[in-house]
C-alpha positions in Angstrom: 18.0 -158.9 -91.2 14.5 -158.2 -89.9 15.1 -160.0 -86.5 16.7 -157.2 -84.5 14.6 -154.6 -86.4 11.5 -156.3 -84.8 13.2 -156.2 -81.4 14.0 -152.6 -81.6 10.7 -151.6 -82.9 9.1 -153.4 -80.0 11.3 -151.5 -77.5 11.1 -147.9 -78.7 8.9 -145.7 -80.7 11.2 -143.7 -83.0 10.2 -141.2 -85.7 12.2 -140.6 -88.9 14.1 -137.4 -89.1 16.7 -135.8 -91.3 18.8 -134.6 -88.3 19.5 -136.7 -85.2 17.2 -135.1 -82.6 16.0 -137.1 -79.6 12.4 -138.2 -80.1 9.5 -138.7 -77.6 9.3 -142.3 -76.4 6.3 -143.8 -74.7 6.9 -146.7 -72.3 4.6 -149.7 -71.9 4.5 -149.0 -68.2 6.3 -146.8 -65.7 6.4 -146.2 -62.0 5.8 -142.4 -62.1 3.6 -141.3 -65.0 4.7 -137.6 -64.5 8.4 -138.5 -65.0 9.2 -138.2 -68.7 11.4 -140.9 -70.1 13.4 -138.5 -72.3 14.0 -136.2 -69.4 15.3 -139.1 -67.5 17.6 -140.2 -70.4 19.0 -136.6 -70.6 20.4 -137.0 -67.1 22.1 -140.3 -67.8 25.6 -141.0 -69.1 26.1 -144.7 -68.7 23.8 -147.8 -68.9 24.4 -151.2 -67.2 22.6 -154.1 -68.8 22.1 -156.2 -65.7 23.7 -159.6 -65.7 24.6 -162.0 -62.9 28.1 -163.6 -62.7 26.4 -166.9 -63.7 25.0 -165.3 -66.9 28.3 -163.8 -67.7 30.0 -167.1 -67.4 27.4 -168.8 -69.6 27.9 -166.0 -72.3 31.6 -166.7 -72.4 31.0 -170.5 -72.8 28.1 -170.1 -75.3 28.2 -166.7 -77.2 25.0 -167.6 -79.0 23.1 -167.5 -75.7 24.0 -163.8 -75.5 22.6 -162.5 -78.8 19.5 -160.9 -77.5 21.5 -159.1 -74.8 24.2 -158.1 -77.3 21.5 -156.6 -79.6 20.3 -154.4 -76.7 23.9 -153.4 -75.8 24.6 -152.4 -79.4 21.4 -150.4 -79.7 22.2 -148.5 -76.5 25.7 -147.8 -77.7 24.4 -146.5 -81.0 21.8 -144.1 -79.6 24.4 -142.1 -77.7 25.1 -143.3 -74.2 28.7 -142.6 -73.2 29.3 -146.0 -71.7 27.3 -149.3 -72.1 28.1 -152.8 -70.8 27.1 -155.7 -68.8 27.2 -155.7 -65.0 30.8 -157.0 -64.8 31.9 -153.7 -66.4 30.5 -151.6 -63.6 30.5 -154.0 -60.6 33.6 -152.6 -59.0 33.2 -149.0 -60.2 33.5 -146.1 -57.7 31.3 -143.4 -59.3 31.1 -139.9 -57.9 27.3 -140.2 -58.5 25.0 -143.1 -58.8 22.4 -141.0 -60.7 24.0 -140.5 -64.1 23.9 -144.3 -64.4 20.8 -146.4 -65.4 20.3 -150.1 -65.0 18.5 -152.1 -67.8 16.9 -155.4 -67.0 16.0 -157.8 -69.8 13.4 -160.6 -69.5 11.9 -163.0 -72.1 10.8 -166.5 -72.7 12.3 -168.8 -75.4 10.4 -171.7 -77.0 12.7 -173.5 -79.4 14.1 -170.6 -81.5 11.3 -168.1 -80.8 11.5 -165.3 -78.3 8.3 -164.4 -76.5 7.3 -161.7 -74.0 10.5 -159.7 -74.6 10.7 -156.8 -72.1 13.4 -154.2 -71.4 13.1 -152.1 -68.2 15.2 -149.0 -67.3 15.7 -148.3 -63.6 17.0 -145.0 -62.2 19.2 -144.6 -59.1 16.0 -144.0 -57.1 14.3 -147.1 -58.5 11.9 -145.3 -60.8 11.3 -147.5 -63.8 10.3 -147.4 -67.4 9.3 -150.7 -69.1 9.1 -151.4 -72.8 7.5 -154.7 -73.9 7.1 -156.4 -77.2 4.1 -158.8 -77.2 4.8 -160.2 -80.7 7.3 -163.1 -80.8 10.5 -163.0 -82.9 13.0 -165.5 -84.2 16.3 -165.9 -82.4 18.8 -166.8 -85.3 22.3 -165.4 -84.5 24.9 -162.6 -84.4 25.5 -162.0 -88.2 21.9 -161.3 -89.1 21.4 -159.3 -85.9 24.3 -157.0 -86.7 23.1 -156.5 -90.3 19.6 -155.7 -89.3 20.9 -153.4 -86.6 23.1 -151.5 -89.1 20.1 -151.2 -91.4 18.0 -149.9 -88.5 20.5 -147.3 -87.6 20.8 -146.0 -91.3 17.1 -145.8 -91.6 16.1 -144.2 -88.4 18.7 -141.6 -87.1 18.4 -142.8 -83.5 19.9 -140.5 -80.8 19.7 -140.2 -77.0 18.9 -136.7 -75.7 22.1 -134.7 -74.9 23.4 -135.0 -71.4 22.2 -132.2 -69.0 23.5 -132.4 -65.4 20.5 -130.4 -64.2 18.3 -133.3 -65.2 20.3 -135.9 -63.2 18.1 -137.4 -60.5 18.7 -136.1 -57.0 18.5 -138.9 -54.4 15.9 -138.2 -51.8 16.5 -138.2 -48.1 15.8 -136.0 -45.1 18.0 -132.8 -45.1 18.8 -131.2 -41.8 20.4 -127.8 -41.1 23.3 -129.3 -39.3 26.9 -128.9 -40.6 30.1 -129.9 -38.8 30.7 -126.2 -37.8 27.2 -125.9 -36.4 27.5 -129.2 -34.5 30.8 -128.1 -32.9 29.2 -124.8 -31.9 26.1 -126.5 -30.5 28.2 -128.9 -28.4 30.4 -126.1 -27.1 27.4 -124.0 -26.1 25.0 -126.7 -24.8 27.3 -129.5 -23.9 26.9 -133.1 -25.1 26.0 -136.4 -23.6 28.4 -139.4 -24.0 26.9 -140.5 -27.2 26.8 -137.2 -29.0 29.8 -135.9 -31.0 31.6 -136.1 -34.4 32.9 -139.5 -35.5 35.0 -140.8 -38.4 35.4 -144.4 -39.6 38.9 -145.6 -39.5 38.6 -147.9 -42.5 36.4 -148.5 -45.5 34.4 -151.7 -45.9 32.6 -153.3 -48.8 29.3 -151.8 -47.5 30.5 -148.5 -46.0 33.0 -146.0 -47.1 35.1 -143.9 -44.7 32.3 -141.7 -43.5 32.5 -138.7 -41.2 29.3 -138.2 -39.3 27.8 -136.2 -36.4 25.6 -137.8 -33.8 23.1 -135.5 -32.1 20.2 -136.3 -29.7 16.8 -136.0 -31.3 13.2 -136.2 -29.9 13.5 -140.0 -29.7 16.9 -141.6 -30.0 19.7 -139.9 -32.0 20.2 -138.5 -35.5 23.3 -139.4 -37.4 24.2 -136.5 -39.8 26.3 -137.0 -42.9 29.3 -134.7 -43.0 31.7 -136.2 -45.6 33.3 -139.4 -47.0 30.7 -140.8 -49.5 32.2 -142.3 -52.6 29.2 -141.0 -54.6 29.8 -137.6 -53.0 27.7 -135.8 -55.7 24.6 -137.6 -54.3 25.2 -136.5 -50.7 25.3 -133.1 -49.1 26.6 -132.1 -45.7 23.6 -132.2 -43.3 21.8 -135.1 -45.0 20.4 -137.6 -42.6 22.6 -140.7 -42.6 20.9 -142.8 -39.9 18.5 -142.8 -37.0 19.5 -144.6 -33.8 16.7 -146.2 -31.8 17.3 -147.1 -28.1 17.2 -150.7 -26.9 17.1 -152.4 -23.5 20.9 -152.1 -23.4 21.9 -148.4 -22.9 24.9 -148.5 -25.2 23.3 -150.5 -28.0 21.0 -149.1 -30.7 18.9 -150.4 -33.6 19.7 -148.3 -36.6 17.8 -147.1 -39.7 20.8 -146.7 -41.9 20.6 -144.9 -45.3 22.7 -146.7 -47.9 24.8 -145.1 -50.6 21.7 -144.8 -52.8 19.7 -143.3 -49.8 17.4 -146.3 -49.4 16.7 -147.1 -45.8 18.0 -150.4 -44.3 16.6 -151.2 -40.8 18.9 -154.2 -40.2 21.9 -152.2 -38.9 23.0 -151.9 -35.3 25.3 -149.5 -33.4 27.1 -149.8 -30.1 29.1 -147.2 -28.2 32.1 -147.3 -25.9 34.2 -144.4 -24.5 35.5 -142.5 -27.5 34.2 -144.8 -30.2 31.2 -146.1 -32.1 30.7 -149.4 -33.9 28.3 -149.8 -36.7 27.3 -153.4 -37.6 25.7 -154.0 -41.1 23.3 -156.9 -42.0 26.2 -159.1 -43.0 27.6 -158.7 -39.4 30.5 -156.7 -40.8 31.6 -154.1 -38.2 32.9 -150.6 -38.9 34.8 -148.8 -36.2 34.3 -145.0 -35.8 36.7 -142.9 -33.8 35.2 -140.0 -31.8 36.9 -136.8 -33.0 34.9 -134.3 -31.1 34.5 -133.5 -28.2 38.0 -134.7 -27.2 39.6 -134.4 -23.8 41.2 -131.1 -24.9 38.0 -129.5 -26.1 36.2 -127.1 -23.8 32.9 -129.1 -23.8 30.9 -130.2 -20.9 29.7 -133.8 -21.2 26.7 -134.9 -19.1 27.4 -138.1 -17.3 24.3 -140.1 -18.2 24.3 -143.2 -20.3 21.1 -143.1 -22.3 18.5 -145.2 -20.6 20.1 -145.2 -17.1 21.0 -142.8 -14.3 21.0 -142.6 -10.5 18.5 -141.2 -8.0 18.2 -141.0 -4.2 15.3 -141.0 -1.7 13.7 -137.9 -0.4 10.9 -139.4 1.6 9.6 -142.8 2.6 6.5 -142.6 0.4 8.5 -143.0 -2.8 9.7 -139.5 -3.8 13.2 -139.7 -5.5 15.5 -136.9 -6.7 17.4 -137.2 -10.0 18.4 -135.1 -13.0 16.0 -133.7 -15.5 18.2 -135.0 -18.4 17.9 -138.6 -17.0 14.2 -138.7 -17.4 13.7 -136.2 -20.2 11.6 -137.6 -23.0 11.0 -140.9 -21.2 7.8 -142.8 -22.0 8.5 -145.2 -19.0 10.5 -144.7 -15.8 11.5 -147.6 -13.7 13.4 -147.7 -10.4 15.7 -150.5 -9.5 17.6 -151.2 -6.2 14.9 -150.5 -3.6 16.1 -152.0 -0.3 19.0 -153.6 -2.2 16.9 -155.6 -4.7 18.2 -155.1 -8.2 16.0 -157.7 -9.8 12.6 -156.1 -9.0 11.7 -152.8 -10.8 9.1 -150.3 -9.8 7.2 -147.9 -12.1 7.5 -144.2 -11.4 6.3 -140.9 -12.8 7.6 -137.3 -12.9 6.1 -135.1 -10.2 8.0 -131.9 -10.8 10.9 -130.9 -13.0 13.4 -128.0 -13.3 15.0 -128.2 -16.7 17.0 -125.0 -16.2 18.8 -126.5 -13.2 18.7 -130.1 -14.5 16.6 -131.4 -11.5 13.6 -133.7 -11.3 11.6 -135.4 -8.6 9.9 -138.6 -9.5 7.5 -140.8 -7.4 7.1 -144.6 -7.4 3.6 -145.5 -8.3 3.5 -149.3 -8.3 1.0 -151.7 -6.7 3.8 -153.7 -5.2 5.5 -150.7 -3.6 5.2 -150.2 0.2 7.9 -147.8 1.5 11.5 -146.7 1.0 12.1 -146.6 4.7 13.2 -143.8 6.9 15.6 -141.5 5.0 18.8 -141.4 7.1 20.2 -138.1 5.8 19.2 -134.5 5.6 19.5 -132.0 2.7 21.8 -129.2 3.7 20.5 -125.8 2.5 23.8 -124.0 3.0 26.7 -123.7 0.5 29.6 -126.0 1.2 33.1 -124.3 1.4 35.9 -124.9 -1.1 38.2 -127.6 0.3 35.6 -129.6 2.2 35.6 -133.3 1.7 32.8 -134.9 -0.2 31.8 -138.3 -1.6 29.5 -139.5 -4.5 27.4 -142.6 -4.8 26.0 -143.9 -8.1 25.7 -146.5 -10.8 28.1 -145.6 -13.6 28.8 -147.6 -16.8 26.4 -150.5 -15.8 27.0 -152.3 -19.1 30.6 -153.0 -18.1 30.8 -152.3 -14.4 27.6 -154.0 -13.2 24.8 -152.9 -10.8 26.8 -152.6 -7.6 26.9 -149.1 -6.3 30.2 -147.2 -6.8 31.8 -144.8 -4.5 34.2 -141.9 -5.4 35.4 -139.1 -3.2 37.3 -135.8 -3.3 36.9 -132.2 -2.4 34.8 -129.2 -3.4 37.1 -127.5 -5.9 34.9 -124.4 -6.6 31.6 -122.9 -5.5 30.8 -122.3 -9.2 30.4 -124.8 -12.0 31.1 -124.9 -15.7 31.9 -121.4 -17.1 31.2 -119.8 -13.7 27.7 -121.3 -13.2 26.6 -120.3 -9.7 24.0 -123.0 -9.4 26.7 -125.7 -9.3 29.8 -126.9 -7.5 32.9 -128.1 -9.2 34.3 -131.2 -7.4 37.3 -133.4 -7.8 35.5 -136.7 -7.3 35.6 -138.7 -10.6 32.3 -139.5 -12.2 31.2 -141.5 -15.2 28.2 -141.9 -17.4 25.4 -143.3 -15.1 26.3 -141.2 -12.1 23.8 -138.5 -13.2 21.2 -137.8 -10.5 23.3 -139.3 -7.7 23.7 -137.7 -4.3 26.7 -135.6 -3.3 27.4 -135.9 0.4 29.6 -134.1 2.8 31.5 -136.0 5.5 28.7 -135.5 8.0 26.3 -137.4 5.7 24.3 -134.3 4.5 23.2 -134.1 0.9 24.9 -131.0 -0.5 24.3 -131.5 -4.2 23.0 -133.6 -7.1 25.6 -134.9 -9.6 24.9 -133.8 -13.2 27.9 -133.5 -15.4 31.7 -134.0 -16.0 34.2 -131.9 -17.9 36.0 -134.0 -20.6 38.8 -131.4 -21.0 40.1 -131.6 -17.5 41.1 -134.3 -15.1 38.7 -134.9 -12.1 36.5 -132.0 -12.9 32.9 -132.9 -12.2 29.8 -130.8 -11.4 26.9 -131.1 -9.1 23.8 -128.9 -8.7 23.7 -127.2 -5.3 21.2 -128.7 -2.8 19.5 -125.4 -2.2 18.1 -125.6 -5.7 16.7 -129.0 -5.0 15.0 -127.6 -1.9 13.5 -124.8 -4.0 12.1 -127.5 -6.4 10.6 -129.5 -3.5 8.9 -126.3 -2.2 7.1 -126.0 -5.6 5.4 -129.4 -5.2 1.7 -129.3 -4.5 2.2 -131.1 -1.3 5.9 -130.9 -0.2 7.1 -134.0 1.7 8.3 -133.8 5.3 12.1 -134.1 4.9 14.5 -135.6 7.4 15.8 -133.0 9.8 18.8 -134.9 11.0 21.4 -137.2 9.7 22.1 -140.7 11.1 25.5 -140.7 9.3 27.1 -138.0 11.4 30.2 -139.3 13.3 30.4 -142.6 11.4 33.3 -143.8 9.2 33.0 -143.4 5.5 32.6 -147.2 5.1 29.7 -147.3 7.6 28.1 -144.2 6.0 28.1 -146.0 2.6 26.6 -149.2 4.1 23.6 -147.1 5.3 23.2 -144.7 2.3 23.5 -147.3 -0.5 20.1 -148.6 0.5 18.6 -145.2 -0.5 20.5 -144.7 -3.8 18.7 -146.2 -6.8 19.1 -147.0 -10.5 16.8 -145.0 -12.7 15.9 -146.7 -16.0 14.1 -145.0 -18.8 12.8 -145.8 -22.3 
């Protein structure tokens, strides 16, 4: 009868009382000395005595092997937890919160029929722990005696867990942002979005990921993934909590991910990839979850910049290495590399920002590399005048390199309007289709003059793209400490479009950033 009595006395310090009030309990050790064990217990409803499937199978085959575990389960039941059991009872549970549930780990050594170093450790949802250890050995002799001693212990000591108080339930810790779905939609409508940004929802639930809805928004480095809804343990998550951080890689559409699991612990072995209208999240087990892009859609009035993160287009301004591109292509870059000089797409050259106009989305960079000599004589001029509606134009650039390769792409059309998105007078609207990666590319008229710099497309309209007018590029060049001597004539005038492209493609480059 004294067997389990010794176990229980080794686990908890309990004081006699005539009414069943919770008593102060002092652990042998704990992770956070300031976190009171009784306060923790008052935020807990259920307890899982941790067992592996192998242990559970052994218990069924040999019930005597489970007597120490069963004694602990009976004790926890008796002191007032709403639900107690082995891991198989909770393994497939779908709780609304992980934090009104505690896990209990039992360890001990057995020499013949004597149990030594008996230790019970309580773990919270945030992995705080409280350990109780009995250093004195006790004899392991069977169920009947354990049950009798347990009943005697319960009659003698009026054991009781503190009453459940929801306000004492642990709150899982993670970075909270001010974003909500409504604020994200408003932000994208007002400021536009790049091809990665938007609101996504997973189409199916997997063993590691529920059917989440998340927002993806550009941060200082990479992207932030904002939790919006869908967690099974929804009481542990709030709209605006950080769900993941996406870190750029050498492939523009692939990201390494710091993904916060259901219990808000960070796992850095996730990856994410993007394709038009979709996101794929790959977990450490190589299980892929497909997310459909809900916003902005083709019908939403949102301007989507045409850059793929890490890659854009630029074009030569002068032979000494000055190149024009978009501000958003090089914004935040720690390194800028230029590829495609004189048709060589293997060799890359280092470059730096010389001057930038964020308001008009323009930037001028300069190649500064020991192996660089010259871009050659620039064969076109920059037209300072506004081009009329209806005039033919063509665009050169390097869109969607991950799937379309490094060969330069040509699209053509007309000037549809002398104003851009929502009447922006700094831009043209053109009918030439553009894709992510075209950003920073030159817009030519049929005489071979540069009349604009491509910077965005409209997802809600067919063949509605935008280019910053060349006059604003000339203004930016004038602001340079030493403005370059620009070409005053075009070698393209009078040539066919095919011949113009053969000449100009040698002066249009891939801009890579990281």
